[in-house]
N, C-alpha and C positions, 0 to 999 in steps of 0.2 A: 550581540552576544559575544563575550570575550572568547578568545581562542582557547579551546580545551574545555569550555564550560559544559557543552552538551555531552562530551565524552565522560567527564567527571560525574555528571548527574545520571547518565543512562548506561554507561558501560559500552556505548556504541561510538564508533569513530564519528567525528564531527561531520565529515562529508556524507556519510550514510544517513545520519540524523537529519541533516539539512535537505537531502534529496527527498526523504520521507515527508518532511514538513512541506516542501514545495508541492509534491504530488497531492497530499491531503488538502492543502489550501486551494489548489487548482480545481480539484474535484468539487470542493465546497463552492467555489466561485461559479463553476459551470451549473451547479444545481440552483444557485441563486439567480443566475441569468435566465434559466428556464422559467423560474417563477416570475421574474420581472417581464419576460416576453409574454407570458400568459396574461399578465395584468395590464400590459400596454394597450392603450386605446388607439394610438396612432401607428400606422404601418411602419413609418420611418423608425420609430423607437423599437418596435417589435423586431425589425430586421437588425437593428444595432445590438439588441440584447442577444439575439440568436447568434450573430457573428461573434460577439464576445464569448458566449458559451462554447462555441465551436473552437475558438482559440484556446480557451482554458482546457478543454478536453484534449486538444493536440499537445499542449504543454504537459498534461498529466501522462499521456502515453509516452512522450519522450522521457519524462522522469522515471517511469516504470522501467524502461529499457536501461537507463543509467543506474537505477537502483539494483537491478539484476547484476550489472557489472560490479558495483560496489560490494555487493554481498559475496560474489565470487572471489573478489580480491581479499575481502575480510576473512572468508573461510580458508583461503590458502595461507594467510598469515598466522592463523591460530592452529595450524597443523591438521585441519580437517581433511577428509578425503577429497580429492578433486571432484568437482561437480556437486558436492554436498551443499545444501542450503542452510543458512543460519536459522531458518524457520523450522527446519526438520532435524536439527541437531547433527547435520552432516550425514544423515542416513540416506542411502541411495536406493533407487528402485521404487517400485510401486508399493510394496508392503510397508515401508517406512512412512511414506506419505499418507497412506490410508490410515495407518495406526494413529498418527499424529492428528490427522484431520478429524477422525472420529472423536478423539479426546477434546479437540478444540471446539468442535461443534456441540459438545455436551450431549452426545447421543447416549441414551439410556435404553437398555433393552426392556422388554415387557416384564421379564422375570425380576429385574432390578426394582421395578416400581410396584410389583405385586399385581399388575394387570395381566389377565390372560392366563 
């Protein structure tokens, strides 16, 4: 990928986009390794796939920590309040997170659906 391409396409800094991509692919790799381990007939192969899956999960965990750092840096550069997350529009505290999570989860009350 050319320098600046992910930033142009997504509006997100290259480093942040890259870390997200690595975390995503590591988690997909771990899931695949679990499937391969379940399918393996030989113990040696099963252990190999399990070890590979464990390494992918460790990589994903490391990436999540780095992603949090990237998002904090990005938030500080765009003038958001300290501690705000790019996922919650810089809102702090429990109320902002709950409000956004409810909208993200697509929760609908019973009165909205006509049930109850």
